[in-house]
N, C-alpha and C positions, 0 to 999 in steps of 0.2 A: 643918509644918502639912499636914493632910490636904487632898486635892484638893477635897472638898466644902466645907470651911471656907474655902479660898482663893476658891472660886467664890462663896460667900455674901458674903465680904468685898468681892470685886470687884463683885458685884451691888449691894451697899449703896453702894459708892463711885460706881458708874455711876448709880444712882438720884439721889444727891445732886448729881452733876455735871449730870445731865439736868435736874433740877428747878431748879437755880440758873441755868444757862446756857440752858435751853430746848432742849438737844440736846447731843450729844457723849458721852453715856454709853457708847455702843458703843466709843469709843476707849479707854475704861478697861477694859471687859469683854473685848473681843476678844483682846488679848494673853494674858490669863490662860487663856481658853478654848483658844486656839491651842496653848498648851503642854500641855494636858491632854486634848484631844479630837482624833481623827483628821480630817485633811483638811477637807472641806466641812462636816462636822458642827459644827465650831467656829463657822463663819459662820452656819449655820442656827440653832444654839442662841442665838447672839448676837441675831439678828433676832427670834426668838421671845421672848426675854427682854425686848428693848427695846420691843416693841409695848405691853405693859401699862404699862411705865415711862413711855413717851411719852404714853399716854392719861392717866395720873395727873398728869404734869407739865403737860399741856395743860389739864386741868380746874382744877388749882391756879392756873395762869397766867390762865385766863379769870375765875376768881373774884377774884384779887388785882389784876390789871391788864388788864381786857378790851380787846383791840385792836379797831379797826374791822375787821370780818370781810371787807370788800371788799379790804383789803390782803393778807389771807391767801389769797384765792381763786386768784390766779395761781400761787402757790407750791404750793397744794394740787393744782391741775389738773396742773401739771408733775410734781409728786411722785408722783401716782397713775400717770401714764403711765410715768414712769421706773421705778416699782416693778414695774409689769407687765412692762416690757421686761427689767429686771434679773432678775426671777423666771423669765422664759422662757429666758434665756440662762445662768442660774446653773450648771446642770449641764453646760454645754458649755465653760465657761472652765476651763483648767487650774488646779489648786490653787496652783501656784507663782505664777501670774499674779495670782490672787486675793490672795495674801499680799503680793505686791509692790505691787499697787494699793492695798490697805488701808494699808500702811505709808506710801506716798507721800501718800495723803489725810490720814493722821494728821500727817505732817510739814507738809504744806501748811496744814492747819487750825491747827496749833500756831504756825506763823509768822504766819498771818493774825491770830490772837488777840493775839499780841505786838505787832503793828504797829498 
C-alpha cells in the first residue's frame, strides 16, 4: 500500500476513534506517520491533522450530548497552558525522547481504557 493511502486510512481511523471516544485519534495516527515521516515532522503533522478532527468531534459531541461547559473549563485552561508549554519546548526535546514518551502515553492510555 502506498504511503499516502496508509495515511488516509490512518486518518480515517483516527477520526472515527476521536469521534467515538472524544479523543485518542492521535494514538492511531502517530505510529503510521512515525514510520513514514522523519523525526519531528511526524509529531507536527499528527498535531496539525488532529486539530480539525478534534474540532469536528467537539462540534458533534456538543450537538448530540452537550456537557455543562463549566465542567470543561478547568480542562480547557490547563490544556491551553500545557499546549503553549509543549509547543515552546517541542524543538528542544530529542526525537528519541519524544518517541519514547509517546509510546509510554499510548501504553498508559490503553491500560487505563481497559481498567
